[in-house]
C-alpha positions in Angstrom: -0.1 20.5 7.5 -1.9 17.2 8.2 -5.2 19.0 8.3 -4.7 20.5 4.9 -3.7 17.1 3.4 -6.7 15.4 4.9 -9.2 18.1 3.8 -7.8 18.0 0.3 -8.2 14.2 0.1 -11.8 14.5 1.4 -12.5 17.3 -1.1 -11.1 15.2 -4.0 -13.4 12.3 -2.9 -16.5 14.6 -2.8 -15.6 16.0 -6.3 -15.2 12.5 -7.6 -18.6 11.4 -6.2 -20.3 14.5 -7.7 -18.6 14.4 -11.2 -17.3 11.0 -12.3 -19.1 8.5 -10.0 -22.5 9.0 -11.5 -21.1 8.1 -15.0 -19.1 5.1 -13.9 -22.0 3.6 -11.9 -22.4 2.0 -8.5 -20.6 -1.2 -9.3 -18.3 -1.6 -6.2 -18.5 -5.0 -4.6 -17.0 -3.9 -1.3 -18.1 -1.7 1.6 -16.7 0.9 2.1 -16.6 1.6 -1.6 -13.3 1.7 -3.5 -13.2 5.5 -3.6 -13.9 5.8 0.2 -11.3 3.1 0.8 -8.7 5.0 -1.2 -9.4 8.2 0.6 -9.2 6.5 4.0 -6.0 4.7 3.1 -4.4 8.0 1.9 -5.3 9.7 5.1 -4.3 6.9 7.5 -1.2 5.6 5.7 0.1 8.6 3.7 0.3 9.1 -0.1 2.7 6.3 -1.1 1.4 3.4 0.9 -2.2 4.7 0.8 -2.0 4.8 -3.0 -0.6 1.3 -3.2 -3.3 0.0 -0.9 -6.0 1.7 -3.0 -4.8 0.4 -6.3 -4.6 -3.1 -4.9 -8.2 -2.8 -3.7 -9.4 -1.5 -7.1 -7.8 -4.4 -8.8 -9.7 -6.8 -6.5 -13.0 -5.1 -7.3 -13.7 -7.1 -10.5 -15.9 -10.0 -11.6 -14.7 -13.1 -9.9 -12.9 -11.0 -7.2 -13.9 -10.7 -3.6 -16.8 -8.8 -2.0 -18.1 -7.8 1.4 -16.8 -5.6 4.2 -13.2 -4.7 3.7 -12.0 -1.8 5.9 -8.6 -0.1 5.7 -6.2 -1.9 8.1 -4.9 0.3 10.9 -1.3 1.6 10.6 1.4 -0.8 12.0 3.1 0.3 15.1 6.8 -0.4 15.5 7.8 -2.1 18.7 11.3 -1.9 20.1 13.0 -5.2 20.6 
């Protein structure tokens, strides 16, 4: 099931890059781009947390916001006390 989810997220990213991205323009101030960040966050953290992380990143990608290298943080591992 995880393979199907990951491949559908990657397919959606490719479809976005082929259809909408050329019209929106290459204005992302971060690397990886916001769309690549969203796809990676969805794959690594799941649909709920990944969506939240992606929306927060898109909100930071604005004039006066940050820029530069901003990778998806690795998933937290729970430790037993």
